Structure formats: structure tokens, C-alpha cells
N, C-alpha and C positions, 0 to 999 in steps of 0.2 A: 593366433589368427585375430588378434584384436577384439576378442570377444570380452564383454563385460557383463557379470550377472549369470542368471540361470536361463538354459535354452529349453523353452517346451518344445511341444510337438509342432512340426513345421506344416502351415495351412496355406502357404503360397499367397497371401493376399498382397496387393500392390495399390499405391496411390503417388499423386503428383506430391502431396504434401501431408506429412503425419504430424498432428499436434498432440503432444503428450500432455494432458490437463485440460477439463472443461470448465475452467473458472471463468470470468468475465473477459480476460485478455485472450484467452486460448479460443473460447468460443465467437468473440468478436472477430477475431483474425480468421479463424474458420470460414465463417459466414461472408466476409469481405472476400476472401479468394474464391469460394465456391460461387459467389456472384459472378466473379470474373470467367467463370468456366472451368476452373481447375478441379481435379479430382481431390478431396480432401476428406482425410479420416482423423477423427479424434477419439482418443481413448481416455475415459474417464474413470477412476478407480472407485468411485462412490456409485451407489445404485441410481440415484437420483441427482440430477444437475442442480445446484444450488444448495445443496445439503450434505453435511453438517453447515451450518453459518457459524463462522468465528470473526465476525466483523462489525464494527460500530455502524456501518451503513451512512456516513456522513460525507456527503459530496456537494461540491460548490456549483453553482447554478452555471456559470460561465463556462467553466470547464467541460461541462456535459454538454452543453450547447456547441461547444467547439467540436467535439468528437461526433456530433450528428445525432445523439440520442435524445429522445423526448423523455427525460428522466423524470418530468412531473407525474408520468403514467404510474411510477413507483413510489411516490411521495407519500410519507405518513405524516410528516409535519414539516415547517418552515421555521427556520431559525434566522434571527436578525443580529445575533452577535454572542459575546462570551462573558462570562464571569470568572474571573482569575482569583483564586485564593492562595495567599502566601503561606508558608508554614507556620507562621505567628498570626494567622488569621484575618491579615488585611486584605480588603477586597478591592479588586479593580475590575470596572465594568468597561467593556469596550464594544460599543454599537454605533452603526451610522443610520439606524432606525429604517432599514430596509432589509429585504429577504437577502441573504449572503450564501445560504447552504440549505440543503434539504436533508432531513432523515428519511432514507428509503428502506423499502422493503429488499433486502439484498437477496434472498431467495429468489423472489420473483423476478428480479432483473436478471439473475444468471440463468433462470429457467427461460425467460424470454428471449435472451441472446442465444440459448442453444436452441429453442425452436425455430428461431429465425435463420440460424445456420443450416438446420436439416431443410427448412423450406427452400433454401437457395441450392440445396443439393450436397451438403456435407454429410457424411456418415458419422454418427456418433456411437461409439461401443460403450456402453455404460457398465458399472461394475466389472470393469475389466482394468487391470492394473499394469503398467509397465514394469518389468523386473530386470531388464537389461537391453543394452543397446551395443551396435557394432558399427563402427565406421570403415569402410573399405572402398570398395568400388562404389557401393550406394548405401546410404543409411539403412540400417535393418534394427527393428525394435521388436523385444521378444515381451509376449504379453500374457497374462493369466487371469482366469475369472470366467465370467460368463462367455467371454469369447477368448480362446487361447491360441497361441501358435506365433507366428512371425509377420510381420508388415513391413515391406519393402518401400522405400519411397525416393523420391528426387532430392527432398530437402526435409529436414527433421526439425521441428520446433519443440522446445523446452518450455512449457507453459505451466510446469507442474508445481509451483509455489516455492516457498522459502527454503525447502529442503530438497530441492530439485535433484532427482537421479539423473535426469539428462546433463545437468550442468557438471556434476560430479562424475558420472562415467566418461565424459568427453573430455575431462580434464579442463574446462572452463572455470572450476572452482575446487579450491583444496580445501580450505577450512573458512566456516563462517561463524559470525557471531550474531546473536539476536538478541531483542528485547521480547521478553515472555509475557503474555497478555492473559488476563481473565477477565471475563464479563457475565452478568447476568441481568435480567428485566424483573422488574418489581413495581408496584404501585407506590407512588411517592409525591408528596408536595414539592412542586418544583415551578418555575417561571416557564411558561409554555413555548416562548420564543428565544429561549437563550440556554446555551450550554455551558455547564460548569467545569471547570479545570481547576484540579488541587496539586499543588506543586510542593515538593518536600521530600528528602533523602530517607525521611522515617516512613512516610505514606508509600512512596513509589519510588525506589533508588534509581536515579539515572533517567527517569521518564516522567510520567504523570499520571493521575488518576481523572476520571471523567464522569459526568453525570449528562446523559443526552436524552431530552424527553421526546418521545415518540409520538405523543397525543395521548393515548391511553396510559401508557407507562412510561417508565424510564430505563435506558441502559445504564448500568453502572459498571465500571471496569477500571483496569489500571494495568500499566505495564510496568516492568522491572528488568533492570540489568543484573541484579543480584538476588538469588534465592527464587524460590517458587512463588508464582503470583497468587495462587489460590488462597494460602493463609493470609497473604497480605491483603486481599480482597474482603474476605470476611471480617478482618480487623477494621479495613476502611467503613465496611457495612454498620459496625458497631460503634463508630466514632461520632462525636456530638454533632458534627454539622450534618451527618446523613441519618443516624438512628432515630433521631426525634421527628424525622418526617416521613419515616416510613410507614405505609398503610397496610403493608401484608408482608408475607414471608417471601423472599427472594426466590426466582425460578431456577431451572438448571443453569449450572455454571459451564460456559463453553471457553475453551482456551486455544491460543494460536501464537504464532511466531511473527514478528516483524524482522526482516533481515536486514542487517547491518553492513554487511561485508559485501561490496560489489564483487561480481567475477573479475577475472584478469581480461576477460573480453566477452561481449554479448554475441560473439559468433565465432565460428571456425569452420572447418571444411565441411560445408553442406548442413551445419547446425547453427541454430538462432535461438536465442532466449528472450523471453517477453515476460512482463509482470514481476511478480516476486522471484520469480526464478533468476531474473535479471537485476535484481534489486532496484527495481522502478518505483520507489516509495519516496515520499516526502521525507527528507531527512530529519526533519525537526519534529513531525507528528506521527510519521509512519503510515499516513493514509497512501493507499495504493490504487484506488480505483481508477482516477483520472489519469496518473501517470502511465499505468499499465494499459488502459484503452487507447490513450494518445500514443504510445510506442507501438502498440499491436497496429494501429492505423499506419504507421510509417512503415512497419514490417510488413504488411499487406502490400504497399507500393512497391518495396524494394523485391519481394519476392516474385511479384508479377513481372518485373522488369529481368529479373534474373533468369526466370525461367522461359522468358520471351528473348532470352539472347541479348538483353540491351543494358544489363547492369551486373554489379558484382555486390556480394554480401556485405563487404566493407562499407557500401554506401548506407546500409543500416545504421551502422555504429556512428558514422559521419554524420547522418541526419539526426539521429538521437542526442548526440553531443552538441549540435547546433542549436538545438530546441531547449535542452534541460542540463547541458553540460556544467554551467555556472550555478544553477540551483543545486545539483548535486554536490559539485565541489566546495563550494562555499558553505552549503547547510550541514554537510557532514563535518566541517572543520569547526563550525559554532557548535553543533551537536555534542561532539567530543568534550569542548570545555564546559557546556553546560551540566553534563553528567557528573563532573567532578565539584560543582559549585556547592559549597556547604549551605545548610538552610539560610544562615546569615546572610549570605551573599544572593540567594534567592529572594528573600526578604526585601532586600536593597534594590534589587532588580525590578521588583514589583512596584516599589515606591518611585523608582525613575520612570517607569511607565505611566504612573499616577501623575507625574509633573503634568501640568495642564499644555505646555508647549510641547512635550515630547509626544503626550497622547494624541493631541491635534495632529502632529506629524505623521504618527503612525497609523492613524485612521485615514489620513489622506492618501496614502500609498499602500494601504493593506490591499491584500489579495489572497483570496482562500486558497488558491492553487499554487500561486507563484510566492513563496515567501522571501524571496530575494528582494522584492519591492519594498516589503515591511521592514527588513533589515535595513535597508537604506534610509529608510525614514528614521528609524531609531538612530544610527549613527550620526546623521546630519543634524539632530536636535539634541542629542545627550548632552546634559552638563558636563563642563570638563572637569568640576571637582567631585569625584566619585570617592566616598570613604572606604568601601572595601577594596582590597587589592584583588581579591578574587574577581570581583565585578570589574574592576579596571582591566583585569587580563581578558574577561569575556569580550567587553566592548571592543579592546584593542584587537582581539583576534577577528572581529568582524570587520573593522574598519582596515586592518591590515590585508585581511582577503580581498575587500572591494578596490583596495587601490593597487593590487598586484594581479589584477586579471586583464 
């Protein structure tokens, strides 16, 4: 019968669009469509929109303006640049002396997007989990929790995060790989307007660790491609660059996943994926707020056209590819090489960035939300003589990617 998962008691609810997942992408999409007059239902498995939080909450100013959000309303701190620390403790500071990003109250942002969606007419069912879907004549989702039963719709949207049930049960994703992350908040001595990034396979294999000042505290976390992130986080907290600046005990540790493997498609018959469910994250840093919201905006245009008889779901994939395709393609190639760089190679890469000519070029082209521009700046000015074979491979990968697009 094409049924995936458990089927609870039938309650016969119906909507134009069913959105599974009440995160920022899901609520943004739901609000945009409800404002256009469509009947939209959102199911969110947690009792409260915005909780639990497992996000650093770092967003670019320009990107948020592009999607039409007054992100300043949720800002906890302004950031002007970053301090990069290599495995051998060499320090590279990158800043243009202006506000580049904001640290936000992520829970407040999500809550606001949910409230706005409801004000515009969307129905949000909290503490309600999607446990199965069926795609036949019309999409049907089976839900359990505070509200239980089945919800039929014209279109089904999977906005249910990196382990998306919708993506898995509709065949859009087979197997996924992740960066596993852990983060805590603590009082600590840190420069108020600079994020700190710590590189090294010993600290954060295949990824990096971070210190993000929120104003009153800092968010300290890391991601890893190998092993559990929690013991690695505690080890990082005890390391000399961190331990001697702590002013208190760390708070609760939150964990999360960054998806690395894109789905084979972000749409199928009457199904569409947005946000982390569609792997719409920055390949190099894992940030997903801007990409998720921007793609949700594209999805809302497409769905409105489809339900109005003037478009097709494949237009969504085409528009996302046009806007972010190169960013995804090249960023993923570069990330895969970076994951394998030994600490000696990372040290040399940081030294290359510290070269005044290279540093000037990178800052000239740097864009918080579009890393492709920064990569182009790096390649154009990177010295031809590079000692490390692994770094040569890294830079050649970037150059090759840029020349073959």
C-alpha cells in the first residue's frame, strides 16, 4: 500500500501543505504560504518551538537582510571577525573592523517565526511527532503525541532536520553522514567582538572547535567526524587556551548533527525538502540558518506556483541550484580534502593565510554567507611554492574546482 511506519488512529485532518518540522526553515515556509492564503499545517515533535537549542546562533548580517528578517531584534552580540588558532598555536586574526555577523538568541528567533506563521493563519501542532508517511493519490502523514492520527495534504514538506524521516521514508535519502557536535555556555575571558576558531585533528577531527562570545557568556563547542563530541569538548575545555580563561563551570552540554550527505533530490512526487533535511548548510562551517531560510523562501514561491497551476516542483531544485549550486559543489569538495589534512598541513595553511598578500585578498573577497568568494580570493593570491604536499593538494582542489565549473 506504500505505507511507511506506524499508522495511528484516523482523524481525517486535511491541509493544502503539511510541513513536518517547526524549526526556522519550516516555520518561515509555513508563514510565507499561510500569508498567501494557503491552508498550512505544521507538526513539531517538541512541546515548544525553539527548544531544545543545539545551534551556535551565528548569522551573517547581509544574509538575514536578504531573506527579509530584522535579525537585529534577536541579537545578543555583534562580531567583527575571527581569530584562527592552528594546531601548533599559531594565531591568525581576520577582521575588516566592521560588523560581519551577529550572535542571536536562536530560541527567540524560532519562537518568533512560529508565532508569525500562526498569526498569518498556519496551524502548528506542538508535541506531535510524524511517525510515518504514505505517498499515493495524496501525501498522508501519520502523527502521534498531543495530536494523533493522519493528516492529508496536497504537498508534503520535510523540514525535520538532519535525520529527516520524510527524506528517508520517501526514498530521497538512503544513508547520511554527519558532523557530530557538542556545545556548552560558560563565563570566560574573551574578546567581545571576535569569534575564536581552533583547528586540529587532535582537538576536532575533520572539523573545528569554536568560542563565540554572546555578551555575558561564551558558547564553546566543537564538531567531529570521528568519535563522540562530548568527551572531546570536555578535553578542549581543560586545554591551556581555554582552561585558564574560564570564570565558572560550564553549563548543560547540548548536542546536534550537521548533515554532510545531500539527498539524491530535494523533491519528488508531491514532496519537498528544506533546511537541514535537504542538507542546505554551508559545507565548510555547517551553518544552516541563512541557507535554510533562503531555500525556504524559494520553496514558498515554487509551492504557490504549483498549487496555482503555474509551475512544477522541479522548479524548486532548479532555483536552488542556480543560487547555491556552486557553493554546495565546490564547498563539499574542499571540505572533504580539509577533513584529511594532517595537523602539519593545517599549520601551513594558517601560515599561508597569514601572508600579508593572501590575507589582504581573502579579506577583500570574504563573505560570511558565501564562502566561494573567499576561496577565489585565496586561490588568486596563494604563493606558488607550498611546502606541504597535503596543502598543495588542498589548494589544487580549490583551483581545479573553480576552473571546471
